[in-house]
C-alpha positions in Angstrom: 0.1 0.0 -0.1 1.2 3.5 -0.4 3.3 5.2 2.3 0.9 6.6 4.9 1.2 10.3 5.8 3.8 9.9 8.6 6.5 9.0 5.7 5.2 10.4 2.9 5.6 13.9 4.4 6.8 14.7 6.3 4.8 12.9 8.6 5.8 16.9 12.5 8.2 19.5 13.7 11.2 18.7 15.9 12.2 22.1 16.3 14.4 23.1 19.3 16.8 25.9 20.4 19.2 23.1 21.7 21.2 23.6 18.8 22.2 27.3 19.0 25.9 26.4 19.1 25.5 24.6 15.6 23.2 27.3 14.1 20.6 25.1 12.7 17.0 24.8 14.1 15.8 21.3 13.9 13.4 21.2 11.1 10.4 19.5 10.2 11.1 15.8 8.9 8.4 14.0 10.7 4.6 14.0 10.4 2.9 12.1 13.1 1.3 13.3 15.9 2.4 10.6 18.4 6.2 10.9 17.7 5.7 14.6 17.4 4.2 15.4 20.9 6.4 13.1 22.7 9.7 14.5 21.2 8.5 18.1 21.5 7.3 18.0 24.7 11.2 17.2 26.0 12.8 19.4 23.5 10.7 22.4 24.6 11.5 21.8 28.4 15.0 21.9 27.5 14.7 25.1 25.4 12.9 26.8 28.2 15.4 25.8 30.7 18.2 27.3 28.3 16.4 30.5 28.0 16.1 30.8 31.9 19.9 30.3 32.2 20.5 33.2 29.8 18.2 35.3 31.7 19.9 34.2 34.9 23.4 34.8 33.3 22.4 38.4 32.7 21.2 39.0 36.1 24.4 37.5 37.6 26.5 39.8 35.6 24.7 42.9 37.3 25.1 41.4 40.7 28.9 40.7 40.8 30.1 42.7 43.6 31.5 39.8 45.6 34.5 39.5 47.7 37.4 37.2 46.8 36.4 34.9 49.7 32.9 34.9 48.5 34.1 34.1 44.7 36.2 31.3 46.3 33.4 29.8 48.3 31.1 29.7 45.1 33.6 27.9 43.0 34.1 25.5 45.6 30.2 24.7 45.2 29.3 21.7 43.5 28.6 22.3 39.8 24.9 22.3 38.6 26.0 19.6 36.2 27.9 16.6 37.3 29.2 14.2 35.1 29.0 10.6 36.1 31.9 8.9 34.5 30.7 5.4 35.2 27.4 6.0 33.2 29.1 8.3 30.8 26.3 10.5 30.6 25.3 13.9 32.2 23.1 14.0 35.1 21.5 17.3 36.4 21.9 18.1 40.0 20.1 21.5 40.5 21.2 23.8 43.4 19.0 25.7 45.6 20.6 29.3 46.1 19.7 31.1 49.3 18.8 34.2 47.6 17.1 33.1 44.4 14.4 30.9 43.6 15.2 27.9 41.4 15.0 28.7 37.6 14.5 25.1 36.8 11.0 24.6 35.7 8.9 22.3 37.9 5.6 20.7 37.0 3.6 17.4 36.7 4.6 14.1 34.7 3.7 13.0 31.4 7.0 14.9 30.0 5.9 18.3 31.3 8.6 20.5 32.8 9.8 18.8 36.1 13.4 19.2 36.1 14.1 15.6 35.2 13.1 14.1 31.7 10.9 11.1 32.6 10.7 9.5 29.4 13.3 7.8 26.9 14.3 11.0 25.4 17.4 12.1 27.5 18.5 15.6 27.1 22.1 16.3 28.5 24.5 19.1 27.8 28.3 18.7 27.4 30.3 21.6 28.9 27.6 23.6 30.1 28.1 27.3 31.3 25.7 29.6 33.0 27.6 32.5 31.4 27.4 31.0 27.8 28.2 33.7 25.4 26.1 32.1 22.5 22.9 31.7 24.9 23.3 35.0 26.2 24.0 36.9 22.6 20.9 34.9 21.4 18.7 36.2 24.1 19.9 39.7 24.0 19.6 39.9 20.2 15.7 39.7 20.5 13.9 42.9 19.8 12.0 42.4 23.2 15.1 41.9 25.4 15.4 44.5 28.1 17.1 44.7 31.6 14.7 47.5 32.8 12.1 45.1 34.0 12.0 42.3 36.6 13.0 38.9 35.3 9.9 37.1 33.9 8.6 34.3 36.0 9.7 30.8 35.4 7.9 29.5 32.1 6.0 26.2 32.2 5.0 24.1 29.5 1.3 23.9 29.1 -0.4 21.3 31.0 -2.1 18.3 29.4 -5.3 19.7 29.9 -4.7 23.1 28.9 -7.0 24.3 26.0 -6.2 26.5 23.1 -8.7 29.1 24.3 -6.5 29.7 27.5 -3.6 30.6 25.3 -3.0 34.5 25.1 -4.7 36.1 22.2 -1.5 36.8 20.4 -0.5 33.2 20.7 -4.0 32.0 19.6 -3.5 34.5 16.3 -0.1 33.0 15.8 -1.1 29.3 16.2 -3.7 30.0 13.6 -1.2 31.6 11.2 1.1 28.5 11.5 -1.7 26.3 11.0 -2.5 28.1 7.8 1.0 28.1 6.5 1.6 24.4 7.2 -1.9 23.7 5.4 -0.7 25.6 2.3 2.4 23.3 2.4 0.3 20.2 2.5 -1.8 21.0 -0.7 1.0 20.3 -3.4 2.5 17.5 -1.2 -0.6 15.7 -1.0 -0.9 15.9 -4.8 2.7 14.8 -5.6 2.8 12.0 -3.2 -0.8 10.7 -3.4 -3.2 12.0 -6.1 -1.1 12.3 -9.2 0.3 9.1 -9.3 -3.1 7.6 -9.2 -4.3 9.9 -12.1 -1.1 9.1 -14.2 -1.8 5.6 -14.2 -4.0 5.8 -17.1 -1.1 7.4 -19.0 2.2 5.9 -17.7 3.5 2.5 -17.0 4.8 1.6 -13.6 8.4 2.4 -14.6 7.4 5.8 -15.8 5.5 6.6 -12.6 8.7 5.5 -11.0 10.2 8.5 -12.8 7.6 10.9 -11.3 8.3 9.6 -7.6 11.8 11.5 -8.1 9.5 14.8 -7.4 9.2 13.8 -3.8 13.1 13.9 -3.4 13.5 17.6 -2.1 11.7 16.6 1.0 14.3 14.1 1.8 17.2 16.3 0.9 16.3 19.7 2.5 19.0 19.4 5.1 21.5 20.3 2.2 20.3 23.8 2.1 18.6 24.5 5.3 21.6 26.3 6.8 21.4 28.7 3.9 17.6 29.4 4.8 18.8 30.0 8.5 21.6 32.2 7.7 20.6 34.4 4.8 17.8 37.0 4.9 16.8 40.7 4.7 16.8 42.7 8.1 14.0 44.9 6.5 11.8 42.1 5.4 12.3 39.7 8.6 14.5 36.6 8.9 11.7 34.2 8.0 9.5 36.4 5.8 12.4 36.9 3.5 11.9 33.2 2.4 8.0 32.7 2.9 7.0 35.6 0.8 9.0 34.9 -2.5 8.4 31.2 -2.2 4.7 31.5 -1.5 4.6 33.7 -4.7 6.5 31.5 -7.0 4.5 28.7 -5.7 1.1 30.2 -6.3 2.3 31.4 -9.8 3.6 27.7 -10.7 0.1 26.3 -9.6 -1.7 28.7 -11.7 0.6 28.0 -14.7 0.2 24.1 -14.3 -3.6 24.5 -13.6 -4.1 25.9 -17.0 -2.0 23.1 -18.8 -2.0 20.1 -16.6 -4.4 18.0 -18.8 -2.3 18.5 -21.9 0.9 18.0 -19.6 -0.4 14.5 -18.3 -1.2 13.6 -22.1 2.3 14.7 -23.1 3.8 12.9 -20.2 2.6 9.6 -21.7 3.4 10.3 -25.3 6.4 9.3 -27.2 6.9 6.1 -25.0 6.6 8.0 -21.8 9.7 10.2 -22.5 7.4 13.3 -21.7 7.4 12.2 -18.0 10.6 13.8 -17.3 9.4 17.2 -18.2 6.2 16.6 -16.1 8.4 15.4 -13.3 10.7 18.5 -13.4 7.5 20.8 -13.0 6.4 18.9 -9.8 10.1 18.8 -8.4 10.2 22.6 -8.7 6.8 22.9 -6.8 7.9 20.4 -4.2 11.3 22.0 -3.8 9.5 25.5 -3.1 7.6 23.7 -0.3 10.4 22.0 1.2 12.2 25.2 1.5 9.2 27.1 3.0 9.0 24.4 5.4 12.3 25.1 6.8 11.5 29.0 7.1 8.1 28.2 9.0 9.6 25.5 11.4 12.1 28.4 12.5 9.5 31.1 12.6 7.5 28.8 14.8 10.0 29.1 17.6 9.5 32.8 18.0 6.0 33.3 16.9 4.7 31.3 20.0 5.6 32.4 23.5 8.1 30.2 25.2 5.9 28.5 27.6 3.6 27.8 24.6 6.1 26.4 22.3 4.7 22.9 22.4 1.6 24.2 20.4 4.1 24.6 17.3 3.9 20.8 16.6 0.4 20.8 17.1 -0.2 23.4 14.4 2.1 21.8 12.1 0.3 18.1 12.7 -3.2 19.9 12.0 -2.1 22.0 9.1 -0.2 19.4 7.1 -2.3 16.6 7.8 -5.2 18.7 6.6 -3.7 19.8 3.6 -2.5 16.3 2.4 -5.8 15.0 3.5 -7.8 17.4 1.4 -5.4 17.2 -1.7 -5.4 13.0 -1.3 -8.4 11.7 -0.2 -10.9 14.4 -0.6 -9.8 15.4 -4.0 -9.5 11.7 -5.2 -13.1 11.3 -4.1 -14.4 14.6 -5.9 -12.1 13.9 -8.9 -14.0 10.5 -9.6 -16.6 10.4 -12.2 -18.4 7.5 -10.3 -18.5 9.4 -7.3 -19.6 12.4 -8.8 -22.2 10.7 -10.9 -23.6 8.8 -8.0 -24.1 11.6 -5.4 -24.2 15.0 -7.3 -25.6 14.5 -10.8 -28.7 13.3 -12.5 -26.9 13.1 -16.0 -23.6 11.2 -16.2 -20.6 13.0 -17.0 -17.0 11.5 -17.8 -15.3 14.1 -15.4 -15.7 14.3 -11.6 -16.8 17.4 -9.7 -13.1 18.6 -9.2 -10.7 18.4 -11.9 -6.9 18.7 -11.2 -6.5 21.7 -13.2 -9.4 23.7 -11.3 -7.9 22.5 -8.0 -4.4 23.9 -8.9 -5.9 27.0 -10.2 -7.9 27.5 -7.0 -5.0 27.2 -4.8 -2.7 29.1 -6.7 -4.9 32.1 -6.3 -5.2 31.4 -2.5 -1.3 31.1 -2.3 -1.1 34.7 -3.7 -3.9 36.1 -1.6 -2.4 34.8 1.7 1.1 35.8 0.7 -0.2 39.3 0.1 -2.1 39.4 3.5 1.0 37.9 5.2 3.3 41.1 3.7 0.8 43.6 4.6 -0.7 42.3 8.1 2.0 40.5 9.7 5.1 42.0 11.3 8.1 39.7 12.3 10.0 40.7 15.2 13.5 41.9 14.5 16.6 40.0 15.4 20.1 40.6 15.1 21.0 36.8 15.5 22.5 35.2 12.6 23.5 31.5 12.0 26.9 30.3 10.8 26.7 28.3 7.5 30.2 26.9 7.8 29.9 25.7 11.2 26.7 23.8 10.6 28.3 22.0 7.6 31.4 21.3 9.8 28.9 19.6 12.3 27.3 17.4 9.9 30.5 16.4 8.6 31.8 15.7 12.4 28.6 13.4 12.8 29.0 11.6 9.7 32.5 10.6 10.9 31.1 8.5 13.9 31.2 5.0 13.0 27.9 4.3 14.9 26.2 6.9 12.6 27.7 5.1 9.5 26.2 2.0 10.8 22.7 3.6 11.4 22.8 5.1 7.9 23.3 1.9 6.3 20.5 0.3 8.3 18.1 3.2 7.3 19.2 3.0 3.5 18.5 -0.9 3.2 15.7 -1.4 5.9 12.8 -0.2 3.7 13.5 -2.3 0.5 11.5 -5.3 1.9 8.1 -3.6 1.8 8.8 -0.9 -1.2 6.7 -2.9 -3.5 3.8 -2.9 -1.3 4.0 0.8 -0.6 4.5 1.8 -4.1 2.6 -0.6 -6.1 -0.1 -2.4 -4.5 -2.8 0.5 -4.7 -2.0 1.2 -8.4 -2.2 -2.5 -9.2 -5.8 -2.6 -7.4 -6.6 0.1 -9.9 -5.3 -1.8 -12.8 -7.3 -4.7 -12.0 -10.6 -2.6 -11.8 -10.6 -1.2 -8.3 -12.4 2.2 -8.6 -10.9 5.4 -7.7 -14.1 6.0 -5.7 -13.4 2.7 -3.5 -9.7 3.7 -3.0 -10.8 7.2 -2.0 -13.1 5.5 0.6 -10.4 3.1 1.8 -8.0 5.8 2.5 -10.6 7.8 4.2 -11.6 5.0 6.5 -7.8 4.3 7.3 -7.2 7.9 8.1 -8.5 8.0 11.7 -7.3 4.6 12.5 -3.9 5.8 11.7 -4.1 8.8 13.9 -5.7 6.9 17.0 -3.6 3.6 16.7 -0.6 6.1 16.5 -1.3 6.9 20.1 -0.2 3.2 21.0 2.7 3.4 18.8 3.9 6.3 21.0 3.1 4.6 24.2 5.2 1.3 23.3 8.2 3.5 22.0 8.1 4.9 25.7 7.4 1.7 27.6 9.6 -0.4 25.6 13.3 0.1 24.0 12.6 1.7 20.8 14.7 -0.5 18.7 12.5 -3.7 19.9 9.5 -1.9 19.0 11.0 -1.1 15.7 12.0 -4.8 15.1 8.6 -5.9 15.8 7.0 -3.7 13.5 9.5 -4.5 10.9 8.3 -8.0 11.0 4.8 -6.7 10.7 5.4 -4.8 7.7 7.0 -7.8 5.8 3.6 -10.0 7.0 1.7 -6.8 5.6 3.5 -6.9 2.3 2.6 -10.7 1.8 -1.1 -10.1 2.7 -1.2 -7.4 0.3 -0.3 -9.5 -2.5 -2.6 -12.2 -1.6 -5.6 -9.5 -1.5 -4.3 -8.5 -5.1 -4.4 -12.1 -6.1 -7.9 -12.8 -5.1 -9.4 -9.9 -7.1 -13.0 -10.9 -7.9 -13.4 -11.6 -11.6 -17.0 -10.3 -11.2 -16.2 -7.1 -9.8 -15.6 -5.4 -6.5 -18.0 -6.7 -3.7 -18.6 -5.8 -0.3 -16.3 -8.5 1.3 -13.4 -7.6 -0.9 -13.7 -4.0 -0.1 -13.9 -4.8 3.6 -10.6 -7.1 2.9 -8.7 -4.1 1.3 -9.6 -1.7 4.0 -8.4 -4.3 6.7 -5.0 -4.8 4.9 -4.6 -1.0 4.2 -5.2 -0.3 7.9 -2.6 -3.2 9.1 -0.1 -2.1 6.6 -0.3 1.8 7.6 -0.2 0.8 11.4 2.9 -1.3 10.9 4.5 1.8 9.1 3.5 4.2 11.8 4.8 1.9 14.7 8.2 1.8 12.8 8.4 5.6 12.2 7.3 6.5 15.9 10.0 4.1 17.4 12.6 5.3 15.2 12.1 8.6 15.9 12.1 8.1 19.5 15.4 6.3 19.2 16.9 9.4 17.2 15.8 11.6 19.8 17.4 9.4 22.6 20.9 9.4 21.0 21.0 13.0 19.4 23.7 15.1 21.0 21.7 17.9 22.3 24.7 20.3 21.9 24.2 20.0 18.1 20.6 18.8 18.5 19.1 20.2 15.4 21.7 19.1 13.1 21.8 15.9 14.5 18.3 14.9 14.4 17.6 16.4 11.1 20.4 14.3 9.6 19.0 11.2 10.9 15.5 11.9 9.9 16.8 13.1 6.3 18.5 9.5 6.0 15.6 7.8 7.2 13.3 9.4 4.8 15.9 8.8 2.1 15.7 5.2 2.7 12.0 5.1 1.9 12.4 7.3 -1.4 15.2 6.4 -3.3 14.3 2.5 -3.7 10.9 3.6 -5.3 12.1 4.5 -8.6 14.0 1.2 -9.1 11.1 -1.0 -7.7 8.5 0.6 -10.1 11.0 -0.1 -13.1 11.6 -3.7 -12.0 7.8 -4.4 -12.0 7.6 -3.4 -16.0 10.9 -5.3 -16.4 9.3 -8.5 -14.8 6.1 -8.0 -16.5 5.3 -9.9 -19.8 2.0 -8.8 -21.7 1.2 -9.6 -25.5 -1.6 -7.9 -27.5 -3.8 -10.4 -29.0 -5.5 -9.3 -32.2 -9.2 -9.7 -32.5 -10.7 -12.6 -34.4 -13.7 -10.4 -35.4 -13.0 -6.6 -35.9 -15.2 -4.8 -33.5 -17.4 -2.0 -35.1 -16.3 0.8 -32.5 -12.8 1.2 -33.2 -10.7 4.2 -31.9 -7.7 3.7 -33.7 -6.3 1.5 -36.5 -7.1 -2.4 -36.2 -4.7 -4.6 -34.6 -3.6 -7.1 -36.9 -0.5 -8.7 -35.2 0.6 -9.4 -31.8 2.9 -6.9 -29.9 4.2 -6.4 -26.4 1.9 -4.3 -24.4 3.6 -3.8 -20.9 3.9 -0.2 -21.3 0.5 2.0 -20.9 0.8 3.5 -24.2 0.9 0.3 -26.0 -1.9 -1.1 -23.8 -4.2 2.0 -24.8 -3.1 1.3 -28.8 -4.0 -2.4 -28.2 -7.5 -1.8 -26.7 -8.3 1.1 -28.8 -7.6 -1.2 -32.0 -9.8 -3.9 -30.9 -7.1 -6.0 -29.4 -6.7 -7.7 -26.0 -3.7 -7.3 -23.8 -3.1 -10.5 -22.0 -0.8 -10.4 -19.0 1.3 -13.7 -19.0 3.7 -12.8 -16.1 2.8 -10.0 -13.6 5.8 -8.2 -12.5 4.3 -6.9 -9.4 4.1 -10.5 -7.9 7.7 -11.1 -8.7 9.0 -7.8 -7.3 7.0 -8.0 -4.2 8.4 -11.6 -3.5 12.0 -10.5 -4.2 11.6 -7.5 -1.9 10.2 -9.4 1.0 12.9 -12.0 0.4 15.6 -9.4 0.6 13.9 -7.9 3.8 14.0 -11.2 5.4 17.6 -11.9 4.6 19.0 -8.3 5.5 16.8 -8.1 8.5 18.0 -11.3 10.6 21.5 -11.2 8.8 22.4 -7.6 9.5 19.8 -5.1 10.5 18.5 -6.6 13.6 21.9 -7.7 15.2 23.3 -4.2 14.3 20.3 -2.3 15.5 20.2 -3.9 18.9 24.4 -3.4 19.2 23.5 0.2 18.5 20.8 0.5 21.1 23.0 -1.1 23.8 25.8 1.4 23.3 26.4 4.2 25.9 25.3 7.6 25.1 29.2 8.9 24.7 29.3 6.5 21.7 26.8 8.9 20.1 28.8 12.2 21.0 31.3 14.2 19.1 34.7 14.7 20.4 35.5 18.2 21.3 37.0 19.9 18.3 35.6 17.5 15.6 33.4 20.2 14.3 35.4 23.2 14.7 
């Protein structure tokens, strides 16, 4: 089945200010609310504590009128951060000064601020300093910084039962703005990763659709240019608006252009043996590249739009916005684009087109992009800042991380782990449509699966907290291999007399099981990434790991779809009696009809395309066998060894990134 929203997009924000030293905020690379909430609540707490440390540092510099004896006494006191050399990990031991209240946030459980992280996401800092120049400079660069007022009260992360309406009015407005911006990103991504491949099936073969999957690559590679987005901007326009305004403008213009020509572009993509698919792919690649770049800017803006004590709402905004945008462009659009659905529910006289066409949909959202961009430019003022991130330092941090042997091992695991279920993720739904499963039934299947994916993801998050995340990931790996075999069985028993209720229910069950296993894998590996990431360069570290994980599910798809065509054998048989309603020249001799264009020429000429060997079955079996061999031969033992390593094995040695 197609990869669910958690992997096709990126599936929530993992932003944090823990990586100020590296100069790169941790950008969105995930999209599931369960993993998202668990990780962000811990990262938000650490970010709040760092801001308190910066405020306390400024106060202390104003109060340094100590005598030498007092200074010696202070230096002899235990450090707030003690290093346990036996366990090789930092543990925090807060002091309680007599003259000052503690700056460590306290609160309840379930990941809220309480001074000690009570989840598997462990946040430790190397070489901490209360007078950190980096943290102090970042605080003082903000426009709202002042020493004239009393220090603000210690911020608390919102309680689990806090309501949106309990937020300050400004935070509510900024929250809705973030939802809108993330929603707009989800519109083209839902089309590129969901709807368009289905619509192309009538024009292109599996291998040619594999070429189109290259359009989704920018979201898996955006780490390569994210430091540039963070470092280059205009002070007059604003750090984030300098990127968001022009990107949304170009996106809107691109969608308007494609909206007026998309029908001819899809026909041209299948012409000349499908060679036109490259031009069609580059247009979508450009649009997805703009969305990925905007995602970087919006992720960074989310950290300053919301007040520190409400930062955890940024992940909620992204989850709601992106999921809604993708859901609208995938499930809802497919349903309303289906002629069968429109003729059944909205028309008395049948029509060959649905209520909503791809061209009209792109045109509408192209204008919506431009209107929102104009309103954002006029109505929203961005807070000024003097803080600038260093591009070179971030790239040095990436290189230092890549030199770690453990990182090299986990990269290999990520790049080969998803091969076992690539045929199921990329081809199963297309094969169902090829056999006669209607677009309306497919939209209904995805619609029913969606709430299950969200609700069952809650348990995936709990399991990743209760059990070692790699163990959960291994269980889900086996589950996805089983789901791939189950999916092939469902395709093989497709009824010859059309889809019936029992078969539709079987497809829905298979789809739910497949996407649930995928969600569990995603949530558990995200938890493992958060556990091992070095907080000193947390943004770079986590983004690199998530990028490699996403790339492992993206790059094999092109080759898998090519293999389906390679293993398929189909021959066009000429008719014994020429039909009266020929749509093209009469077929008089046999020829291969593997490619979609040849299949159409066969049927239009009165011939019958007979599939002698279905490449989907062979490719899926090969993928599952590769998954079994690699899992028990390398992935499982290597992953468990990585989980057993102490945290110091994942840390950069001082000087490696400088």
